[in-house]
C-alpha positions as semicolon CSV with decimal commas, in nm:
position;residue;x (nm);y (nm);z (nm)
1;M;5,484;2,352;8,425
2;E;5,155;2,537;8,398
3;P;4,903;2,411;8,139
4;R;4,828;2,660;7,865
5;S;4,601;2,691;7,568
6;I;4,727;2,532;7,249
7;F;4,679;2,873;7,086
8;A;4,938;3,018;7,323
9;N;5,209;2,794;7,174
10;L;5,469;2,954;6,948
11;S;5,519;2,700;6,670
12;P;5,244;2,667;6,407
13;L;5,310;2,293;6,422
14;D;5,163;2,293;6,773
15;H;4,835;2,460;6,686
16;R;4,771;2,526;6,316
17;Y;4,881;2,183;6,197
18;S;4,821;1,971;6,505
19;L;4,453;2,069;6,508
20;S;4,408;1,970;6,144
21;D;4,564;1,628;6,201
22;P;4,551;1,543;6,574
23;R;4,626;1,175;6,521
24;L;4,952;1,255;6,342
25;F;5,043;1,503;6,614
26;E;4,994;1,237;6,881
27;R;5,209;0,989;6,691
28;L;5,487;1,245;6,647
29;S;5,460;1,359;7,007
30;S;5,553;1,009;7,125
31;F;5,897;1,059;6,971
32;L;5,962;1,429;6,912
33;S;5,809;1,611;7,212
34;E;6,010;1,725;7,512
35;D;5,837;1,457;7,716
36;A;5,966;1,200;7,468
37;A;6,316;1,351;7,476
38;V;6,332;1,308;7,853
39;R;6,196;0,955;7,839
40;Y;6,441;0,849;7,567
41;C;6,726;0,980;7,785
42;L;6,575;0,777;8,069
43;R;6,579;0,469;7,845
44;A;6,945;0,525;7,766
45;E;7,038;0,580;8,131
46;L;6,839;0,274;8,236
47;A;7,007;0,059;7,968
48;L;7,345;0,176;8,091
49;L;7,252;0,102;8,453
50;K;7,142;-0,251;8,366
51;T;7,456;-0,312;8,164
52;L;7,677;-0,189;8,449
53;L;7,493;-0,406;8,699
54;S;7,543;-0,709;8,475
55;K;7,917;-0,638;8,464
56;V;8,012;-0,506;8,808
57;G;7,698;-0,499;9,020
58;D;7,406;-0,704;9,140
59;T;7,164;-0,823;8,872
60;S;6,905;-0,934;9,127
61;V;6,763;-0,581;9,151
62;T;6,719;-0,519;8,776
63;S;6,369;-0,666;8,745
64;D;6,190;-0,364;8,888
65;L;6,404;-0,095;8,729
66;D;6,182;-0,043;8,422
67;K;5,920;0,122;8,642
68;I;6,138;0,432;8,656
69;I;6,046;0,521;8,297
70;E;5,694;0,610;8,411
71;A;5,789;0,724;8,761
72;V;6,011;1,012;8,648
73;S;5,828;1,310;8,499
74;P;5,974;1,577;8,271
75;Q;5,843;1,837;8,517
76;E;6,053;1,684;8,795
77;V;6,361;1,687;8,574
78;Y;6,305;2,047;8,469
79;D;6,256;2,152;8,831
80;E;6,585;1,987;8,920
81;E;6,756;2,157;8,627
82;E;6,664;2,493;8,781
83;K;6,913;2,397;9,053
84;T;7,181;2,217;8,852
85;H;7,164;2,422;8,532
86;H;7,256;2,095;8,362
87;N;6,993;1,877;8,200
88;I;7,157;1,534;8,225
89;R;7,283;1,587;8,579
90;A;6,929;1,687;8,671
91;L;6,798;1,367;8,515
92;V;7,056;1,160;8,706
93;N;6,965;1,324;9,037
94;V;6,595;1,260;8,982
95;M;6,657;0,898;8,881
96;K;6,850;0,833;9,200
97;R;6,551;0,945;9,407
98;H;6,335;0,680;9,241
99;L;6,587;0,393;9,253
100;P;6,689;0,157;9,533
101;Q;6,982;0,300;9,726
102;A;7,185;-0,013;9,647
103;V;7,204;0,077;9,275
104;G;7,189;0,455;9,281
105;H;7,568;0,498;9,266
106;F;7,579;0,310;8,934
107;V;7,358;0,565;8,756
108;H;7,553;0,741;8,479
109;L;7,877;0,582;8,602
110;G;8,152;0,631;8,343
111;A;7,926;0,825;8,106
112;T;7,930;1,182;7,988
113;S;7,618;1,377;7,893
114;A;7,663;1,324;7,520
115;D;7,682;0,947;7,568
116;I;7,321;0,969;7,683
117;L;7,201;1,255;7,463
118;D;7,347;1,128;7,135
119;T;7,238;0,771;7,204
120;A;6,887;0,885;7,299
121;S;6,869;1,101;6,985
122;A;6,969;0,807;6,767
123;L;6,692;0,603;6,927
124;R;6,431;0,878;6,883
125;Y;6,519;0,948;6,522
126;R;6,536;0,579;6,436
127;D;6,202;0,509;6,601
128;V;6,015;0,809;6,462
129;T;6,147;0,727;6,115
130;R;6,042;0,363;6,137
131;E;5,712;0,413;6,312
132;V;5,585;0,741;6,164
133;L;5,785;0,883;5,873
134;L;5,839;0,568;5,669
135;P;5,476;0,452;5,713
136;L;5,363;0,797;5,593
137;L;5,589;0,776;5,290
138;L;5,472;0,423;5,218
139;D;5,110;0,543;5,231
140;L;5,195;0,814;4,978
141;E;5,393;0,575;4,758
142;E;5,108;0,326;4,751
143;E;4,860;0,596;4,653
144;L;5,093;0,705;4,372
145;I;5,122;0,343;4,259
146;R;4,742;0,313;4,255
147;V;4,701;0,626;4,041
148;A;4,987;0,532;3,807
149;Q;4,840;0,187;3,752
150;K;4,487;0,316;3,702
151;E;4,595;0,588;3,460
152;A;4,871;0,394;3,283
153;D;4,687;0,422;2,949
154;T;4,529;0,766;2,998
155;P;4,669;0,988;2,719
156;Q;4,822;1,319;2,823
157;I;5,041;1,573;2,653
158;G;5,397;1,576;2,779
159;R;5,535;1,916;2,873
160;T;5,887;2,054;2,871
161;H;5,969;2,416;2,954
162;G;5,596;2,466;3,010
163;Q;5,529;2,390;2,642
164;H;5,353;2,098;2,476
165;A;5,608;1,831;2,382
166;V;5,509;1,476;2,279
167;P;5,235;1,250;2,416
168;I;5,273;1,044;2,733
169;T;5,016;0,898;2,971
170;F;4,915;1,036;3,307
171;G;5,018;0,706;3,464
172;F;5,366;0,759;3,322
173;A;5,375;1,110;3,473
174;M;5,286;0,968;3,815
175;A;5,534;0,681;3,776
176;E;5,810;0,941;3,786
177;Y;5,721;1,007;4,149
178;V;5,668;0,639;4,221
179;S;6,028;0,582;4,116
180;R;6,184;0,887;4,283
181;L;6,002;0,847;4,613
182;G;6,043;0,469;4,612
183;K;6,421;0,495;4,595
184;G;6,410;0,759;4,868
185;I;6,212;0,527;5,095
186;E;6,479;0,259;5,059
187;R;6,759;0,505;5,137
188;I;6,575;0,649;5,438
189;E;6,517;0,299;5,572
190;S;6,889;0,225;5,537
191;K;7,009;0,548;5,699
192;A;6,770;0,513;5,993
193;A;6,900;0,162;6,057
194;D;7,258;0,295;6,064
195;L;7,211;0,558;6,336
196;R;7,472;0,513;6,610
197;G;7,520;0,570;6,980
198;K;7,822;0,581;7,211
199;L;7,959;0,515;7,557
200;A;8,309;0,647;7,507
201;G;8,321;0,924;7,767
202;A;8,420;1,287;7,776
203;V;8,660;1,286;7,481
204;G;8,571;0,951;7,324
205;A;8,880;0,765;7,443
206;Y;8,704;0,550;7,707
207;N;8,896;0,718;7,989
208;A;8,624;0,682;8,254
209;T;8,491;0,339;8,160
210;S;8,848;0,205;8,157
211;L;8,835;0,248;8,536
212;V;8,504;0,063;8,561
213;V;8,563;-0,248;8,347
214;D;8,855;-0,424;8,184
215;D;8,702;-0,401;7,835
216;P;8,526;-0,066;7,793
217;K;8,448;-0,126;7,427
218;S;8,268;-0,446;7,518
219;L;8,071;-0,249;7,777
220;E;7,977;0,002;7,506
221;R;7,871;-0,274;7,264
222;D;7,655;-0,445;7,525
223;F;7,496;-0,118;7,635
224;L;7,409;-0,017;7,279
225;A;7,302;-0,367;7,176
226;S;7,040;-0,361;7,450
227;L;6,894;-0,060;7,268
228;G;6,933;-0,207;6,920
229;L;7,215;0,027;6,822
230;L;7,575;0,003;6,707
231;A;7,860;0,223;6,828
232;S;7,993;0,519;6,634
233;E;8,312;0,401;6,467
234;H;8,502;0,690;6,624
235;S;8,372;0,914;6,897
236;T;8,487;1,239;7,045
237;Q;8,252;1,355;7,317
238;L;8,002;1,327;7,032
239;V;7,885;1,056;6,796
240;E;8,014;1,125;6,448
241;P;7,750;1,368;6,316
242;E;7,736;1,219;5,968
243;Y;7,509;0,933;6,075
244;V;7,225;1,171;6,164
245;L;7,318;1,406;5,880
246;A;7,284;1,126;5,624
247;L;6,931;1,050;5,744
248;L;6,828;1,415;5,744
249;L;6,965;1,467;5,394
250;E;6,766;1,170;5,265
251;L;6,455;1,308;5,432
252;N;6,522;1,645;5,272
253;T;6,566;1,481;4,932
254;A;6,232;1,304;4,973
255;F;6,082;1,636;5,083
256;G;6,196;1,784;4,751
257;V;6,032;1,499;4,559
258;I;5,706;1,558;4,745
259;A;5,726;1,933;4,679
260;N;5,792;1,868;4,309
261;L;5,485;1,643;4,295
262;A;5,280;1,912;4,469
263;D;5,399;2,168;4,216
264;D;5,313;1,950;3,917
265;L;4,965;1,875;4,050
266;R;4,915;2,242;4,135
267;H;4,998;2,348;3,779
268;L;4,775;2,080;3,629
269;Q;4,488;2,240;3,823
270;R;4,530;2,577;3,650
271;S;4,208;2,693;3,484
272;E;4,366;2,685;3,137
273;I;4,490;2,326;3,193
274;G;4,232;2,171;3,429
275;E;4,350;1,811;3,397
276;V;4,322;1,722;3,765
277;R;4,164;1,877;4,071
278;E;4,175;1,840;4,446
279;E;3,860;1,724;4,615
280;F;3,653;2,011;4,755
281;T;3,394;1,962;5,026
282;T;3,047;2,109;4,994
283;T;3,117;2,360;5,272
284;Q;3,472;2,451;5,169
285;V;3,553;2,810;5,072
286;G;3,818;2,885;4,810
287;S;3,826;3,262;4,838
288;S;3,698;3,518;5,083
289;T;3,569;3,734;4,798
290;M;3,534;3,508;4,490
291;P;3,278;3,236;4,570
292;Q;3,354;3,039;4,254
293;K;3,719;2,969;4,341
294;R;3,841;2,610;4,387
295;N;4,205;2,667;4,474
296;P;4,468;2,387;4,481
297;W;4,536;2,484;4,840
298;N;4,656;2,147;4,967
299;S;4,926;2,124;4,702
300;E;5,021;2,484;4,776
301;H;5,030;2,400;5,146
302;V;5,280;2,119;5,081
303;K;5,498;2,346;4,868
304;S;5,490;2,610;5,140
305;L;5,598;2,364;5,409
306;W;5,889;2,262;5,187
307;K;5,991;2,629;5,150
308;E;6,002;2,661;5,528
309;F;6,183;2,340;5,617
310;C;6,408;2,260;5,320
311;P;6,654;2,547;5,390
312;R;6,719;2,403;5,735
313;V;6,948;2,156;5,562
314;M;7,212;2,428;5,593
315;T;7,189;2,401;5,971
316;F;7,227;2,024;5,947
317;F;7,555;2,080;5,765
318;M;7,669;2,344;6,012
319;D;7,605;2,103;6,299
320;Q;7,882;1,885;6,156
321;I;8,134;2,129;6,297
322;S;8,248;2,105;6,659
323;E;8,580;2,232;6,795
324;H;8,822;1,956;6,889
325;Q;8,639;1,697;7,100
326;R;8,329;1,906;7,163
327;D;8,172;2,247;7,186
328;L;7,814;2,358;7,243
329;T;7,747;2,539;6,916
330;N;7,496;2,272;6,815
331;S;7,311;2,268;7,146
332;A;7,031;2,499;7,035
333;S;7,024;2,426;6,662
334;S;7,005;2,048;6,702
335;R;6,691;2,081;6,914
336;F;6,504;2,194;6,603
337;T;6,573;1,866;6,424
338;A;6,255;1,734;6,586
339;E;6,058;2,027;6,445
340;Y;6,200;1,958;6,099
341;M;6,089;1,595;6,116
342;A;5,742;1,703;6,229
343;G;5,715;1,950;5,940
344;F;5,823;1,682;5,696
345;A;5,559;1,447;5,837
346;C;5,287;1,711;5,796
347;A;5,380;1,760;5,431
348;A;5,388;1,386;5,358
349;A;5,050;1,332;5,523
350;R;4,892;1,625;5,335
351;M;5,033;1,507;5,002
352;T;4,889;1,161;5,062
353;S;4,544;1,310;5,114
354;V;4,580;1,505;4,788
355;V;4,673;1,199;4,583
356;R;4,414;0,978;4,753
357;S;4,128;1,212;4,658
358;L;4,270;1,338;4,327
359;V;4,012;1,374;4,050
360;V;4,156;1,301;3,706
361;D;3,980;1,460;3,409
362;S;4,080;1,229;3,124
363;S;3,855;1,409;2,873
364;R;4,034;1,739;2,945
365;M;4,366;1,561;2,900
366;R;4,243;1,441;2,561
367;E;4,131;1,793;2,473
368;N;4,468;1,943;2,568
369;L;4,651;1,668;2,380
370;S;4,465;1,765;2,063
371;R;4,509;2,138;2,114
372;S;4,831;2,157;1,912
373;G;4,674;1,969;1,622
374;D;4,913;1,726;1,462
375;L;5,222;1,933;1,546
376;V;5,292;1,676;1,820
377;F;5,383;1,441;1,534
378;S;5,676;1,661;1,429
379;E;5,926;1,436;1,607
380;P;5,812;1,097;1,468
381;I;5,773;1,237;1,117
382;Y;6,125;1,380;1,122
383;I;6,267;1,050;1,252
384;L;6,079;0,842;0,997
385;M;6,195;1,075;0,716
386;A;6,554;1,047;0,836
387;L;6,529;0,668;0,854
388;G;6,399;0,679;0,499
389;G;6,713;0,859;0,385
390;H;6,608;1,227;0,382
391;P;6,930;1,436;0,395
392;D;6,797;1,705;0,634
393;A;6,471;1,580;0,777
394;H;6,476;1,793;1,093
395;E;6,507;2,116;0,897
396;A;6,236;2,015;0,652
397;V;5,991;1,943;0,933
398;R;6,091;2,258;1,121
399;K;6,009;2,474;0,821
400;A;5,680;2,291;0,776
401;T;5,582;2,367;1,139
402;L;5,643;2,739;1,079
403;R;5,404;2,728;0,784
404;V;5,145;2,541;0,994
405;E;5,165;2,809;1,263
406;Q;5,109;3,081;1,001
407;T;4,837;2,917;0,794
408;G;4,661;2,679;1,033
409;E;4,709;2,386;0,796
410;R;4,772;2,037;0,924
411;L;5,136;1,934;0,939
412;T;5,074;1,603;0,765
413;Q;4,900;1,784;0,480
414;V;5,194;2,021;0,429
415;L;5,446;1,737;0,430
416;R;5,244;1,533;0,180
417;E;5,338;1,794;-0,081
418;D;5,677;1,624;-0,092
419;S;5,548;1,289;-0,214
420;G;5,888;1,123;-0,201
421;A;5,942;1,217;0,162
422;W;5,590;1,120;0,259
423;D;5,619;0,784;0,086
424;A;5,935;0,723;0,292
425;V;5,744;0,809;0,611
426;T;5,467;0,566;0,517
427;R;5,708;0,282;0,435
428;Q;5,909;0,325;0,755
429;L;5,596;0,346;0,969
430;E;5,459;0,022;0,826
431;R;5,799;-0,148;0,866
432;I;5,851;-0,043;1,230
433;C;5,498;-0,032;1,371
434;G;5,290;-0,223;1,124
435;R;5,064;0,082;1,105
436;D;4,940;0,283;0,809
437;A;5,005;0,655;0,817
438;E;4,639;0,753;0,792
439;S;4,535;0,578;1,115
440;F;4,858;0,644;1,306
441;F;4,855;1,021;1,254
442;A;4,482;1,045;1,322
443;D;4,530;1,025;1,699
444;P;4,820;1,183;1,896
445;A;4,776;0,915;2,164
446;N;4,920;0,663;1,916
447;Y;5,262;0,823;1,965
448;R;5,322;0,754;2,332
449;G;5,633;0,537;2,313
450;M;5,662;0,307;2,614
451;A;5,482;0,539;2,856
452;A;5,217;0,288;2,962
453;E;5,463;-0,001;2,982
454;Q;5,704;0,206;3,192
455;A;5,423;0,305;3,428
456;R;5,324;-0,058;3,481
457;S;5,679;-0,180;3,520
458;L;5,768;0,080;3,783
459;T;5,448;0,039;3,980
460;E;5,503;-0,336;3,995
461;K;5,862;-0,290;4,112
462;Y;5,784;-0,039;4,384
463;A;5,475;-0,223;4,503
464;Q;5,717;-0,502;4,590
465;V;5,950;-0,250;4,760
466;C;5,660;-0,123;4,971
467;S;5,566;-0,475;5,075
468;R;5,924;-0,554;5,173
469;V;5,974;-0,235;5,371
470;R;5,643;-0,280;5,555
471;R;5,743;-0,635;5,651
472;E;6,081;-0,518;5,778
473;L;5,927;-0,232;5,974
474;A;5,690;-0,480;6,137
475;V;5,986;-0,698;6,235
476;S;6,178;-0,395;6,367
477;W;5,880;-0,284;6,573
478;T;5,841;-0,633;6,722
479;Q;6,210;-0,652;6,812
480;S;6,211;-0,306;6,970
C-alpha cells in the first residue's frame, strides 16, 4: 500500500479533525483503523487456535504464538485478498505462513468468517468504548460537574420557549447536563460490557465444531472467555445484532445530550444575551471580513458533527435485518460504524474543551435577570394570593402584567392597589419563607426555588459515579 499525503484522504476525520487533535486520532486509530481491524481479527483467530490446541492439539507450542500479532501486516493480508477475494481466508492463509507447520492445520478450524469478524468487532467496540469513549465522556462530565458546583449560586433567568421564565442558577442549568450525561455514561458502560462473540459456525448450530470436540458450546465459552467475552445467546452465522445496536443507540443518545449542551451554550453567547463565551486566542480570527467577531465556533462545530453522525442511527437499525441465517447487506454499512465512533469522539473532545475554558459572565446574567423588572415574580405572587384564598389569583395577576407591559409600572406596585390581596401575599410569604415582601421582591434571585440545592446534589451524585466508572475501567484495562 503506497504512502500518501494525509490531505489525499477522503474522510474529513482523517485530515481536518485528526490534525486538530492528533493525540485523539492516535488513540482511536489503535481500535478503529483498518490496521486495528486486521489485528483484532488476528487476536480472535489466535485465541481460537490456542483454545483448539488446549482441547485437541499440542499445548507445548502455544508459548510463541503471540508473536504472530506483530508478524502479520495488514498489507500482507490485503495482498493475499487480491488472490482469494475473501478477507478472512486471506488472513488465515497469511497466518499459516507465519506459524509452525505442526499447528497450521488448526487455524480457523470449525469457524466461519463471522465467528471471527463479529467476535473481533465486539472486542474492538468494547475496547474503544472503555479506553477512549468513556474516558472522554468522563472528562466532559467532570468539567460539567466543576462548572455546576462553581456556579451553583450564580443567579440566571430561566428560559422556556426562548422567553424569560422564572429565576434559576447557572449551576442548575449545567446540572441538567451533569444528570443526563451521567446516566448515559452508566448505560454506555453497561452496554459495552455486554457485547458478545460467537463460535457457532456457518448457520449458528455448531455443525462444524461438533466434528471437532464433544462439547462445542464449551469450546465456544472457553474461546470467548480467553478474550473476556460471553457468547451470543442465539447465533445464526451472525451474533445477534442487538448487542452492538444497544451500544450504538446509547452513544447516539449521549451524542444528542452533547449537541443539546452545545446549542444552549451557543445561544447564551448571542450578542443580545452574552452570558457566557468561548475562550478566544489572541491570534484567532472570527470572521474573514468582520474583525470584531468572536463566534461560538466550537459549539457550532459540535452541533455540526451531531448533524452529520446522528442520522446514521437509521443504518444501525437497518443492519438488524439479515435474510435467514445470513446475507451480506450489512457488509459495507457496518464498516462505517468505526467512523461513527470516531466522529462521536471528536465531538465529545471538542465539547470538553469548550466547557473547560468557558467564561461565565455573572454580571450579565444579573443584568438579564433584571431585564423583565419584577414580572418574574408573577408566578410566586399568584401562588401566594391563591394560598391566601383569592378566588381567581392567576387571572388577577395576568391582567396586572398586561397593565405593566402597557404602562411600565412595577407589578408589585399595581397589585398593592388591592390591599386585601397584597396583605394575603405578605402573610403567606412570612409564613412560608419567613421573609417580608419588601426584601423578597427587591431581588429576582430570591425566587430560585431549589436550583442551587439541586445543582449541588446532582454534582455530588455524579462525581461519585465518575469515580466508580474510572475505577472499573482501570480494572477492566488491567484484566484485558
